[in-house]
N, CA and C atoms of all chains as a GROMACS GRO file, in nm:
protein
  564
    1UNK      N    1   0.084  -0.120   0.000
    1UNK     CA    2   0.000   0.000   0.000
    1UNK      C    3   0.088   0.126   0.000
    2UNK      N    4   0.062   0.215  -0.092
    2UNK     CA    5   0.139   0.340  -0.099
    2UNK      C    6   0.097   0.431   0.016
    3UNK      N    7   0.193   0.471   0.094
    3UNK     CA    8   0.162   0.556   0.209
    3UNK      C    9   0.175   0.705   0.174
    4UNK      N   10   0.244   0.733   0.065
    4UNK     CA   11   0.268   0.872   0.027
    4UNK      C   12   0.258   0.890  -0.124
    5UNK      N   13   0.187   0.992  -0.165
    5UNK     CA   14   0.180   1.020  -0.308
    5UNK      C   15   0.293   1.115  -0.345
    6UNK      N   16   0.319   1.211  -0.260
    6UNK     CA   17   0.428   1.305  -0.283
    6UNK      C   18   0.496   1.326  -0.149
    7UNK      N   19   0.612   1.388  -0.154
    7UNK     CA   20   0.691   1.399  -0.032
    7UNK      C   21   0.625   1.481   0.077
    8UNK      N   22   0.544   1.578   0.039
    8UNK     CA   23   0.484   1.657   0.147
    8UNK      C   24   0.339   1.617   0.178
    9UNK      N   25   0.303   1.495   0.144
    9UNK     CA   26   0.170   1.443   0.177
    9UNK      C   27   0.185   1.322   0.269
   10UNK      N   28   0.110   1.321   0.377
   10UNK     CA   29   0.109   1.204   0.465
   10UNK      C   30  -0.034   1.150   0.466
   11UNK      N   31  -0.048   1.024   0.421
   11UNK     CA   32  -0.179   0.959   0.421
   11UNK      C   33  -0.199   0.886   0.553
   12UNK      N   34  -0.313   0.910   0.615
   12UNK     CA   35  -0.341   0.849   0.744
   12UNK      C   36  -0.417   0.718   0.723
   13UNK      N   37  -0.367   0.612   0.786
   13UNK     CA   38  -0.433   0.482   0.779
   13UNK      C   39  -0.460   0.429   0.918
   14UNK      N   40  -0.429   0.302   0.939
   14UNK     CA   41  -0.466   0.237   1.066
   14UNK      C   42  -0.351   0.219   1.164
   15UNK      N   43  -0.236   0.275   1.132
   15UNK     CA   44  -0.125   0.266   1.228
   15UNK      C   45  -0.153   0.353   1.350
   16UNK      N   46  -0.072   0.337   1.455
   16UNK     CA   47  -0.092   0.424   1.572
   16UNK      C   48  -0.069   0.571   1.535
   17UNK      N   49  -0.144   0.658   1.600
   17UNK     CA   50  -0.138   0.802   1.574
   17UNK      C   51   0.006   0.854   1.574
   18UNK      N   52   0.086   0.810   1.671
   18UNK     CA   53   0.221   0.868   1.684
   18UNK      C   54   0.313   0.832   1.567
   19UNK      N   55   0.283   0.723   1.495
   19UNK     CA   56   0.370   0.693   1.381
   19UNK      C   57   0.345   0.794   1.268
   20UNK      N   58   0.224   0.846   1.257
   20UNK     CA   59   0.197   0.951   1.159
   20UNK      C   60   0.253   1.085   1.205
   21UNK      N   61   0.249   1.108   1.335
   21UNK     CA   62   0.310   1.231   1.389
   21UNK      C   63   0.459   1.231   1.352
   22UNK      N   64   0.524   1.116   1.370
   22UNK     CA   65   0.666   1.104   1.334
   22UNK      C   66   0.688   1.128   1.185
   23UNK      N   67   0.600   1.074   1.101
   23UNK     CA   68   0.611   1.092   0.955
   23UNK      C   69   0.602   1.240   0.918
   24UNK      N   70   0.510   1.311   0.981
   24UNK     CA   71   0.495   1.454   0.954
   24UNK      C   72   0.619   1.530   1.000
   25UNK      N   73   0.668   1.496   1.119
   25UNK     CA   74   0.786   1.566   1.172
   25UNK      C   75   0.910   1.540   1.085
   26UNK      N   76   0.920   1.418   1.033
   26UNK     CA   77   1.032   1.384   0.944
   26UNK      C   78   1.028   1.471   0.818
   27UNK      N   79   0.909   1.482   0.760
   27UNK     CA   80   0.892   1.568   0.642
   27UNK      C   81   0.934   1.711   0.673
   28UNK      N   82   0.889   1.760   0.786
   28UNK     CA   83   0.914   1.901   0.820
   28UNK      C   84   1.060   1.925   0.856
   29UNK      N   85   1.119   1.832   0.930
   29UNK     CA   86   1.255   1.855   0.980
   29UNK      C   87   1.362   1.811   0.881
   30UNK      N   88   1.359   1.684   0.843
   30UNK     CA   89   1.466   1.631   0.759
   30UNK      C   90   1.458   1.681   0.616
   31UNK      N   91   1.337   1.696   0.565
   31UNK     CA   92   1.323   1.730   0.424
   31UNK      C   93   1.296   1.877   0.401
   32UNK      N   94   1.291   1.951   0.509
   32UNK     CA   95   1.281   2.096   0.499
   32UNK      C   96   1.155   2.149   0.435
   33UNK      N   97   1.048   2.068   0.436
   33UNK     CA   98   0.920   2.117   0.385
   33UNK      C   99   0.868   2.228   0.478
   34UNK      N  100   0.807   2.332   0.418
   34UNK     CA  101   0.745   2.434   0.504
   34UNK      C  102   0.594   2.414   0.510
   35UNK      N  103   0.545   2.325   0.424
   35UNK     CA  104   0.402   2.294   0.425
   35UNK      C  105   0.385   2.144   0.418
   36UNK      N  106   0.285   2.094   0.487
   36UNK     CA  107   0.260   1.950   0.485
   36UNK      C  108   0.111   1.926   0.473
   37UNK      N  109   0.075   1.827   0.390
   37UNK     CA  110  -0.066   1.794   0.374
   37UNK      C  111  -0.092   1.658   0.440
   38UNK      N  112  -0.194   1.656   0.524
   38UNK     CA  113  -0.236   1.533   0.592
   38UNK      C  114  -0.370   1.492   0.531
   39UNK      N  115  -0.374   1.373   0.471
   39UNK     CA  116  -0.496   1.327   0.404
   39UNK      C  117  -0.552   1.202   0.471
   40UNK      N  118  -0.684   1.194   0.476
   40UNK     CA  119  -0.745   1.074   0.533
   40UNK      C  120  -0.885   1.059   0.478
   41UNK      N  121  -0.936   0.936   0.488
   41UNK     CA  122  -1.077   0.918   0.457
   41UNK      C  123  -1.142   0.823   0.558
   42UNK      N  124  -1.275   0.833   0.562
   42UNK     CA  125  -1.352   0.745   0.652
   42UNK      C  126  -1.313   0.762   0.797
   43UNK      N  127  -1.305   0.649   0.867
   43UNK     CA  128  -1.277   0.650   1.011
   43UNK      C  129  -1.141   0.710   1.045
   44UNK      N  130  -1.049   0.714   0.949
   44UNK     CA  131  -0.916   0.768   0.976
   44UNK      C  132  -0.916   0.921   0.987
   45UNK      N  133  -1.029   0.984   0.955
   45UNK     CA  134  -1.037   1.130   0.963
   45UNK      C  135  -1.009   1.179   1.105
   46UNK      N  136  -1.063   1.109   1.205
   46UNK     CA  137  -1.038   1.149   1.345
   46UNK      C  138  -0.889   1.143   1.377
   47UNK      N  139  -0.823   1.039   1.328
   47UNK     CA  140  -0.679   1.025   1.351
   47UNK      C  141  -0.603   1.139   1.283
   48UNK      N  142  -0.645   1.175   1.161
   48UNK     CA  143  -0.579   1.284   1.089
   48UNK      C  144  -0.584   1.414   1.170
   49UNK      N  145  -0.700   1.441   1.228
   49UNK     CA  146  -0.716   1.562   1.309
   49UNK      C  147  -0.626   1.554   1.434
   50UNK      N  148  -0.621   1.436   1.496
   50UNK     CA  149  -0.532   1.416   1.612
   50UNK      C  150  -0.386   1.441   1.573
   51UNK      N  151  -0.344   1.386   1.460
   51UNK     CA  152  -0.206   1.401   1.414
   51UNK      C  153  -0.173   1.550   1.396
   52UNK      N  154  -0.260   1.620   1.325
   52UNK     CA  155  -0.237   1.763   1.299
   52UNK      C  156  -0.228   1.842   1.429
   53UNK      N  157  -0.320   1.814   1.522
   53UNK     CA  158  -0.322   1.889   1.648
   53UNK      C  159  -0.200   1.858   1.735
   54UNK      N  160  -0.157   1.732   1.736
   54UNK     CA  161  -0.039   1.694   1.817
   54UNK      C  162   0.087   1.760   1.760
   55UNK      N  163   0.102   1.756   1.628
   55UNK     CA  164   0.220   1.818   1.566
   55UNK      C  165   0.223   1.968   1.596
   56UNK      N  166   0.108   2.030   1.579
   56UNK     CA  167   0.093   2.175   1.593
   56UNK      C  168   0.108   2.221   1.738
   57UNK      N  169   0.049   2.149   1.830
   57UNK     CA  170   0.049   2.195   1.970
   57UNK      C  171   0.171   2.151   2.049
   58UNK      N  172   0.227   2.034   2.012
   58UNK     CA  173   0.334   1.980   2.096
   58UNK      C  174   0.472   1.994   2.034
   59UNK      N  175   0.479   1.995   1.900
   59UNK     CA  176   0.611   1.986   1.838
   59UNK      C  177   0.654   2.108   1.756
   60UNK      N  178   0.567   2.159   1.671
   60UNK     CA  179   0.607   2.269   1.582
   60UNK      C  180   0.504   2.382   1.599
   61UNK      N  181   0.527   2.462   1.703
   61UNK     CA  182   0.422   2.553   1.747
   61UNK      C  183   0.393   2.668   1.651
   62UNK      N  184   0.485   2.692   1.554
   62UNK     CA  185   0.455   2.799   1.458
   62UNK      C  186   0.364   2.754   1.343
   63UNK      N  187   0.326   2.629   1.341
   63UNK     CA  188   0.238   2.582   1.233
   63UNK      C  189   0.096   2.636   1.251
   64UNK      N  190   0.034   2.667   1.136
   64UNK     CA  191  -0.108   2.705   1.136
   64UNK      C  192  -0.177   2.627   1.023
   65UNK      N  193  -0.309   2.619   1.032
   65UNK     CA  194  -0.385   2.557   0.924
   65UNK      C  195  -0.391   2.653   0.806
   66UNK      N  196  -0.330   2.613   0.694
   66UNK     CA  197  -0.335   2.695   0.573
   66UNK      C  198  -0.461   2.665   0.495
   67UNK      N  199  -0.510   2.542   0.508
   67UNK     CA  200  -0.629   2.503   0.434
   67UNK      C  201  -0.688   2.377   0.500
   68UNK      N  202  -0.818   2.370   0.502
   68UNK     CA  203  -0.889   2.250   0.548
   68UNK      C  204  -0.997   2.220   0.446
   69UNK      N  205  -0.987   2.105   0.381
   69UNK     CA  206  -1.087   2.070   0.279
   69UNK      C  207  -1.155   1.940   0.317
   70UNK      N  208  -1.286   1.939   0.299
   70UNK     CA  209  -1.366   1.820   0.326
   70UNK      C  210  -1.439   1.783   0.198
   71UNK      N  211  -1.446   1.655   0.168
   71UNK     CA  212  -1.515   1.612   0.047
   71UNK      C  213  -1.563   1.469   0.056
   72UNK      N  214  -1.609   1.419  -0.056
   72UNK     CA  215  -1.659   1.281  -0.064
   72UNK      C  216  -1.598   1.215  -0.186
   73UNK      N  217  -1.552   1.091  -0.169
   73UNK     CA  218  -1.500   1.012  -0.281
   73UNK      C  219  -1.592   0.894  -0.303
   74UNK      N  220  -1.607   0.857  -0.429
   74UNK     CA  221  -1.687   0.739  -0.459
   74UNK      C  222  -1.594   0.620  -0.482
   75UNK      N  223  -1.613   0.517  -0.403
   75UNK     CA  224  -1.534   0.396  -0.419
   75UNK      C  225  -1.621   0.284  -0.473
   76UNK      N  226  -1.557   0.181  -0.527
   76UNK     CA  227  -1.632   0.064  -0.571
   76UNK      C  228  -1.616  -0.047  -0.468
   77UNK      N  229  -1.727  -0.100  -0.420
   77UNK     CA  230  -1.723  -0.207  -0.321
   77UNK      C  231  -1.692  -0.342  -0.383
   78UNK      N  232  -1.690  -0.444  -0.299
   78UNK     CA  233  -1.656  -0.579  -0.345
   78UNK      C  234  -1.747  -0.630  -0.456
   79UNK      N  235  -1.875  -0.594  -0.448
   79UNK     CA  236  -1.971  -0.641  -0.548
   79UNK      C  237  -2.003  -0.532  -0.650
   80UNK      N  238  -1.904  -0.447  -0.675
   80UNK     CA  239  -1.916  -0.339  -0.773
   80UNK      C  240  -2.018  -0.232  -0.733
   81UNK      N  241  -2.068  -0.240  -0.609
   81UNK     CA  242  -2.161  -0.137  -0.566
   81UNK      C  243  -2.082  -0.010  -0.534
   82UNK      N  244  -2.148   0.104  -0.544
   82UNK     CA  245  -2.080   0.230  -0.517
   82UNK      C  246  -2.088   0.265  -0.369
   83UNK      N  247  -1.977   0.306  -0.314
   83UNK     CA  248  -1.971   0.346  -0.175
   83UNK      C  249  -1.919   0.488  -0.168
   84UNK      N  250  -1.985   0.573  -0.088
   84UNK     CA  251  -1.932   0.707  -0.067
   84UNK      C  252  -1.852   0.709   0.061
   85UNK      N  253  -1.737   0.773   0.055
   85UNK     CA  254  -1.655   0.785   0.175
   85UNK      C  255  -1.608   0.930   0.187
   86UNK      N  256  -1.618   0.984   0.309
   86UNK     CA  257  -1.575   1.122   0.332
   86UNK      C  258  -1.423   1.132   0.335
   87UNK      N  259  -1.373   1.248   0.296
   87UNK     CA  260  -1.228   1.271   0.295
   87UNK      C  261  -1.196   1.403   0.365
   88UNK      N  262  -1.074   1.411   0.415
   88UNK     CA  263  -1.026   1.540   0.469
   88UNK      C  264  -0.884   1.564   0.424
   89UNK      N  265  -0.854   1.688   0.390
   89UNK     CA  266  -0.718   1.733   0.357
   89UNK      C  267  -0.685   1.847   0.452
   90UNK      N  268  -0.583   1.827   0.532
   90UNK     CA  269  -0.541   1.932   0.626
   90UNK      C  270  -0.405   1.982   0.582
   91UNK      N  271  -0.394   2.109   0.550
   91UNK     CA  272  -0.265   2.166   0.511
   91UNK      C  273  -0.212   2.250   0.627
   92UNK      N  274  -0.096   2.207   0.679
   92UNK     CA  275  -0.031   2.282   0.787
   92UNK      C  276   0.093   2.351   0.728
   93UNK      N  277   0.112   2.477   0.764
   93UNK     CA  278   0.228   2.548   0.713
   93UNK      C  279   0.282   2.646   0.816
   94UNK      N  280   0.403   2.693   0.788
   94UNK     CA  281   0.468   2.786   0.881
   94UNK      C  282   0.435   2.930   0.845
   95UNK      N  283  -2.796   1.339   2.904
   95UNK     CA  284  -2.688   1.405   2.829
   95UNK      C  285  -2.748   1.511   2.738
   96UNK      N  286  -2.693   1.631   2.745
   96UNK     CA  287  -2.740   1.739   2.659
   96UNK      C  288  -2.690   1.718   2.517
   97UNK      N  289  -2.781   1.712   2.424
   97UNK     CA  290  -2.742   1.688   2.285
   97UNK      C  291  -2.723   1.820   2.210
   98UNK      N  292  -2.777   1.926   2.264
   98UNK     CA  293  -2.772   2.054   2.194
   98UNK      C  294  -2.747   2.167   2.291
   99UNK      N  295  -2.655   2.255   2.257
   99UNK     CA  296  -2.634   2.372   2.340
   99UNK      C  297  -2.724   2.485   2.293
  100UNK      N  298  -2.738   2.500   2.163
  100UNK     CA  299  -2.824   2.602   2.106
  100UNK      C  300  -2.898   2.537   1.991
  101UNK      N  301  -3.000   2.605   1.943
  101UNK     CA  302  -3.084   2.543   1.842
  101UNK      C  303  -3.013   2.513   1.711
  102UNK      N  304  -2.914   2.592   1.677
  102UNK     CA  305  -2.849   2.565   1.550
  102UNK      C  306  -2.716   2.490   1.564
  103UNK      N  307  -2.699   2.421   1.678
  103UNK     CA  308  -2.580   2.338   1.697
  103UNK      C  309  -2.623   2.193   1.712
  104UNK      N  310  -2.560   2.104   1.639
  104UNK     CA  311  -2.585   1.961   1.656
  104UNK      C  312  -2.455   1.896   1.702
  105UNK      N  313  -2.459   1.836   1.822
  105UNK     CA  314  -2.342   1.766   1.876
  105UNK      C  315  -2.344   1.621   1.830
  106UNK      N  316  -2.234   1.576   1.777
  106UNK     CA  317  -2.226   1.440   1.727
  106UNK      C  318  -2.173   1.348   1.837
  107UNK      N  319  -2.244   1.238   1.859
  107UNK     CA  320  -2.202   1.140   1.959
  107UNK      C  321  -2.196   1.003   1.896
  108UNK      N  322  -2.250   0.904   1.967
  108UNK     CA  323  -2.236   0.764   1.923
  108UNK      C  324  -2.358   0.704   1.855
  109UNK      N  325  -2.459   0.787   1.831
  109UNK     CA  326  -2.576   0.735   1.759
  109UNK      C  327  -2.542   0.708   1.613
  110UNK      N  328  -2.632   0.639   1.542
  110UNK     CA  329  -2.605   0.617   1.399
  110UNK      C  330  -2.599   0.751   1.324
  111UNK      N  331  -2.514   0.754   1.222
  111UNK     CA  332  -2.493   0.875   1.142
  111UNK      C  333  -2.624   0.939   1.098
  112UNK      N  334  -2.717   0.856   1.049
  112UNK     CA  335  -2.840   0.911   0.992
  112UNK      C  336  -2.928   0.981   1.096
  113UNK      N  337  -2.913   0.948   1.224
  113UNK     CA  338  -2.995   1.020   1.322
  113UNK      C  339  -2.946   1.164   1.337
  114UNK      N  340  -2.816   1.187   1.316
  114UNK     CA  341  -2.764   1.324   1.318
  114UNK      C  342  -2.798   1.398   1.188
  115UNK      N  343  -2.799   1.325   1.078
  115UNK     CA  344  -2.843   1.385   0.951
  115UNK      C  345  -2.986   1.437   0.968
  116UNK      N  346  -3.071   1.356   1.029
  116UNK     CA  347  -3.210   1.397   1.052
  116UNK      C  348  -3.216   1.518   1.144
  117UNK      N  349  -3.133   1.521   1.246
  117UNK     CA  350  -3.132   1.635   1.339
  117UNK      C  351  -3.094   1.764   1.266
  118UNK      N  352  -2.995   1.755   1.178
  118UNK     CA  353  -2.952   1.873   1.101
  118UNK      C  354  -3.064   1.917   1.007
  119UNK      N  355  -3.126   1.821   0.940
  119UNK     CA  356  -3.234   1.854   0.846
  119UNK      C  357  -3.353   1.918   0.917
  120UNK      N  358  -3.382   1.868   1.038
  120UNK     CA  359  -3.492   1.926   1.118
  120UNK      C  360  -3.464   2.072   1.150
  121UNK      N  361  -3.340   2.098   1.192
  121UNK     CA  362  -3.301   2.237   1.221
  121UNK      C  363  -3.318   2.325   1.098
  122UNK      N  364  -3.273   2.275   0.985
  122UNK     CA  365  -3.274   2.355   0.863
  122UNK      C  366  -3.416   2.373   0.808
  123UNK      N  367  -3.496   2.268   0.814
  123UNK     CA  368  -3.628   2.274   0.752
  123UNK      C  369  -3.734   2.330   0.846
  124UNK      N  370  -3.752   2.266   0.960
  124UNK     CA  371  -3.860   2.305   1.050
  124UNK      C  372  -3.832   2.436   1.121
  125UNK      N  373  -3.707   2.459   1.155
  125UNK     CA  374  -3.677   2.576   1.237
  125UNK      C  375  -3.623   2.692   1.155
  126UNK      N  376  -3.613   2.671   1.024
  126UNK     CA  377  -3.577   2.780   0.934
  126UNK      C  378  -3.438   2.836   0.953
  127UNK      N  379  -3.349   2.760   1.016
  127UNK     CA  380  -3.210   2.806   1.028
  127UNK      C  381  -3.146   2.812   0.890
  128UNK      N  382  -3.063   2.915   0.866
  128UNK     CA  383  -2.991   2.918   0.738
  128UNK      C  384  -2.846   2.874   0.758
  129UNK      N  385  -2.809   2.860   0.885
  129UNK     CA  386  -2.675   2.812   0.916
  129UNK      C  387  -2.683   2.707   1.026
  130UNK      N  388  -2.599   2.607   1.017
  130UNK     CA  389  -2.601   2.503   1.119
  130UNK      C  390  -2.457   2.468   1.156
  131UNK      N  391  -2.434   2.448   1.285
  131UNK     CA  392  -2.301   2.410   1.330
  131UNK      C  393  -2.304   2.264   1.376
  132UNK      N  394  -2.210   2.186   1.324
  132UNK     CA  395  -2.196   2.046   1.362
  132UNK      C  396  -2.068   2.034   1.444
  133UNK      N  397  -2.081   1.992   1.569
  133UNK     CA  398  -1.966   1.983   1.658
  133UNK      C  399  -1.938   1.839   1.698
  134UNK      N  400  -1.810   1.806   1.709
  134UNK     CA  401  -1.774   1.672   1.755
  134UNK      C  402  -1.636   1.674   1.816
  135UNK      N  403  -1.608   1.571   1.896
  135UNK     CA  404  -1.470   1.554   1.942
  135UNK      C  405  -1.431   1.407   1.938
  136UNK      N  406  -1.298   1.386   1.937
  136UNK     CA  407  -1.245   1.250   1.938
  136UNK      C  408  -1.291   1.169   1.818
  137UNK      N  409  -1.324   1.044   1.844
  137UNK     CA  410  -1.360   0.950   1.736
  137UNK      C  411  -1.486   0.994   1.660
  138UNK      N  412  -1.568   1.079   1.722
  138UNK     CA  413  -1.692   1.122   1.656
  138UNK      C  414  -1.665   1.223   1.544
  139UNK      N  415  -1.541   1.269   1.531
  139UNK     CA  416  -1.507   1.366   1.426
  139UNK      C  417  -1.536   1.308   1.287
  140UNK      N  418  -1.502   1.181   1.267
  140UNK     CA  419  -1.530   1.118   1.136
  140UNK      C  420  -1.680   1.117   1.107
  141UNK      N  421  -1.759   1.089   1.208
  141UNK     CA  422  -1.905   1.090   1.191
  141UNK      C  423  -1.955   1.230   1.157
  142UNK      N  424  -1.898   1.331   1.222
  142UNK     CA  425  -1.938   1.470   1.196
  142UNK      C  426  -1.916   1.506   1.049
  143UNK      N  427  -1.802   1.464   0.996
  143UNK     CA  428  -1.770   1.491   0.855
  143UNK      C  429  -1.869   1.416   0.765
  144UNK      N  430  -1.899   1.290   0.800
  144UNK     CA  431  -1.998   1.214   0.722
  144UNK      C  432  -2.134   1.284   0.724
  145UNK      N  433  -2.177   1.330   0.841
  145UNK     CA  434  -2.307   1.396   0.853
  145UNK      C  435  -2.312   1.520   0.764
  146UNK      N  436  -2.208   1.602   0.771
  146UNK     CA  437  -2.204   1.725   0.691
  146UNK      C  438  -2.208   1.693   0.542
  147UNK      N  439  -2.129   1.595   0.500
  147UNK     CA  440  -2.123   1.560   0.358
  147UNK      C  441  -2.255   1.500   0.308
  148UNK      N  442  -2.319   1.418   0.390
  148UNK     CA  443  -2.446   1.357   0.349
  148UNK      C  444  -2.554   1.465   0.335
  149UNK      N  445  -2.561   1.556   0.434
  149UNK     CA  446  -2.662   1.663   0.428
  149UNK      C  447  -2.640   1.748   0.304
  150UNK      N  448  -2.515   1.783   0.281
  150UNK     CA  449  -2.476   1.874   0.173
  150UNK      C  450  -2.494   1.809   0.035
  151UNK      N  451  -2.454   1.686   0.020
  151UNK     CA  452  -2.455   1.622  -0.112
  151UNK      C  453  -2.589   1.558  -0.148
  152UNK      N  454  -2.661   1.511  -0.046
  152UNK     CA  455  -2.782   1.436  -0.076
  152UNK      C  456  -2.910   1.512  -0.052
  153UNK      N  457  -2.908   1.607   0.045
  153UNK     CA  458  -3.035   1.666   0.086
  153UNK      C  459  -3.050   1.815   0.059
  154UNK      N  460  -2.948   1.893   0.093
  154UNK     CA  461  -2.961   2.039   0.080
  154UNK      C  462  -2.841   2.089  -0.002
  155UNK      N  463  -2.856   2.079  -0.134
  155UNK     CA  464  -2.741   2.095  -0.221
  155UNK      C  465  -2.684   2.236  -0.228
  156UNK      N  466  -2.762   2.334  -0.181
  156UNK     CA  467  -2.708   2.471  -0.183
  156UNK      C  468  -2.619   2.501  -0.063
  157UNK      N  469  -2.604   2.408   0.028
  157UNK     CA  470  -2.518   2.433   0.145
  157UNK      C  471  -2.370   2.434   0.106
  158UNK      N  472  -2.296   2.523   0.171
  158UNK     CA  473  -2.150   2.525   0.156
  158UNK      C  474  -2.088   2.534   0.296
  159UNK      N  475  -1.961   2.499   0.306
  159UNK     CA  476  -1.890   2.516   0.432
  159UNK      C  477  -1.858   2.663   0.453
  160UNK      N  478  -1.917   2.722   0.554
  160UNK     CA  479  -1.890   2.862   0.588
  160UNK      C  480  -1.765   2.871   0.674
  161UNK      N  481  -1.741   2.769   0.752
  161UNK     CA  482  -1.625   2.768   0.841
  161UNK      C  483  -1.595   2.624   0.884
  162UNK      N  484  -1.467   2.595   0.896
  162UNK     CA  485  -1.423   2.466   0.950
  162UNK      C  486  -1.315   2.496   1.053
  163UNK      N  487  -1.341   2.461   1.178
  163UNK     CA  488  -1.243   2.487   1.284
  163UNK      C  489  -1.200   2.356   1.350
  164UNK      N  490  -1.072   2.346   1.372
  164UNK     CA  491  -1.016   2.229   1.439
  164UNK      C  492  -0.942   2.278   1.562
  165UNK      N  493  -0.956   2.206   1.672
  165UNK     CA  494  -0.887   2.247   1.794
  165UNK      C  495  -0.866   2.132   1.889
  166UNK      N  496  -0.821   2.165   2.008
  166UNK     CA  497  -0.797   2.065   2.112
  166UNK      C  498  -0.860   2.112   2.242
  167UNK      N  499  -0.929   2.020   2.309
  167UNK     CA  500  -0.986   2.051   2.441
  167UNK      C  501  -0.915   1.967   2.545
  168UNK      N  502  -0.898   2.025   2.663
  168UNK     CA  503  -0.838   1.948   2.771
  168UNK      C  504  -0.949   1.896   2.862
  169UNK      N  505  -0.954   1.765   2.878
  169UNK     CA  506  -1.052   1.705   2.966
  169UNK      C  507  -0.982   1.647   3.088
  170UNK      N  508  -1.060   1.621   3.193
  170UNK     CA  509  -1.004   1.556   3.310
  170UNK      C  510  -1.047   1.410   3.310
  171UNK      N  511  -0.951   1.321   3.320
  171UNK     CA  512  -0.982   1.177   3.320
  171UNK      C  513  -1.033   1.131   3.456
  172UNK      N  514  -1.060   1.002   3.469
  172UNK     CA  515  -1.115   0.945   3.592
  172UNK      C  516  -1.026   0.968   3.713
  173UNK      N  517  -0.895   0.964   3.691
  173UNK     CA  518  -0.802   0.983   3.802
  173UNK      C  519  -0.743   1.124   3.802
  174UNK      N  520  -0.822   1.218   3.755
  174UNK     CA  521  -0.785   1.360   3.753
  174UNK      C  522  -0.668   1.390   3.659
  175UNK      N  523  -0.629   1.289   3.579
  175UNK     CA  524  -0.523   1.317   3.483
  175UNK      C  525  -0.581   1.399   3.367
  176UNK      N  526  -0.492   1.473   3.301
  176UNK     CA  527  -0.539   1.556   3.190
  176UNK      C  528  -0.536   1.478   3.059
  177UNK      N  529  -0.643   1.489   2.984
  177UNK     CA  530  -0.651   1.423   2.854
  177UNK      C  531  -0.677   1.529   2.749
  178UNK      N  532  -0.604   1.523   2.639
  178UNK     CA  533  -0.633   1.612   2.528
  178UNK      C  534  -0.720   1.541   2.427
  179UNK      N  535  -0.820   1.610   2.379
  179UNK     CA  536  -0.908   1.552   2.278
  179UNK      C  537  -0.927   1.654   2.166
  180UNK      N  538  -0.918   1.606   2.042
  180UNK     CA  539  -0.936   1.695   1.927
  180UNK      C  540  -1.084   1.727   1.909
  181UNK      N  541  -1.110   1.845   1.853
  181UNK     CA  542  -1.247   1.888   1.828
  181UNK      C  543  -1.261   1.940   1.685
  182UNK      N  544  -1.381   1.933   1.633
  182UNK     CA  545  -1.409   1.995   1.503
  182UNK      C  546  -1.542   2.069   1.510
  183UNK      N  547  -1.547   2.184   1.445
  183UNK     CA  548  -1.670   2.262   1.430
  183UNK      C  549  -1.690   2.285   1.281
  184UNK      N  550  -1.798   2.233   1.229
  184UNK     CA  551  -1.827   2.251   1.086
  184UNK      C  552  -1.950   2.340   1.075
  185UNK      N  553  -1.935   2.455   1.010
  185UNK     CA  554  -2.050   2.544   0.990
  185UNK      C  555  -2.095   2.535   0.845
  186UNK      N  556  -2.218   2.488   0.828
  186UNK     CA  557  -2.278   2.480   0.694
  186UNK      C  558  -2.382   2.590   0.681
  187UNK      N  559  -2.379   2.658   0.567
  187UNK     CA  560  -2.478   2.764   0.546
  187UNK      C  561  -2.520   2.773   0.401
  188UNK      N  562  -2.628   2.845   0.379
  188UNK     CA  563  -2.680   2.859   0.242
  188UNK      C  564  -2.619   2.981   0.175
   0.00000   0.00000   0.00000
C-alpha cells in the first residue's frame, strides 16, 4: 500500500497516531518542507485531526492551518456497488 | 446528556450517522435556520464529517462550508489526569 503520493503528503491509515506524527515531523525537519498535507478518509479522519493537532500543539508551534478541505470520494465495493466515503485534507504550514 | 447547546448546533455522539443527519435537516427545515453548526470531538469527528457531507450532497445541495475549525480541548480523566481531545466545528450555510 502506498503511504505517500508526494513527499509533502502524509496519508493516514490504521497505524498508531504517533507513527503519523513522526512521519509529519520527518517531512518538516529532515526534508525541509514548510508545508505539509495530511490526508485521510472514513474513520481515519479522526486520527488525521489528532495528528495535525499533536504536531501543531506539541512539536512545531509555529504551524497554522493553511487550508482544510472536506469532500466525498466514490469507491467501488466488493460487489461493484458504489460506496461514498468522506475525505479530509489538512494543510499545515509555517 | 445534553445533545444541543443552542438550536443551530448539533453535537455528534455515538448514535447512527443518519440520526444526526435527521437532526440537522430538522433544524434547517422546520426551524428555518440558514446556518447550522456540527460539533464533535475524538472519534466522533469522522461521523461529523460524514453527517455534513451527506446533508450537503444528498439533501440540501445549496449548502456550503462557511467555516471549518479544528482544535484541542483538555478534559479531566477518571483519576484527575489531563486528557487532550481533538475537536471539530463545521459550519454549513446557504
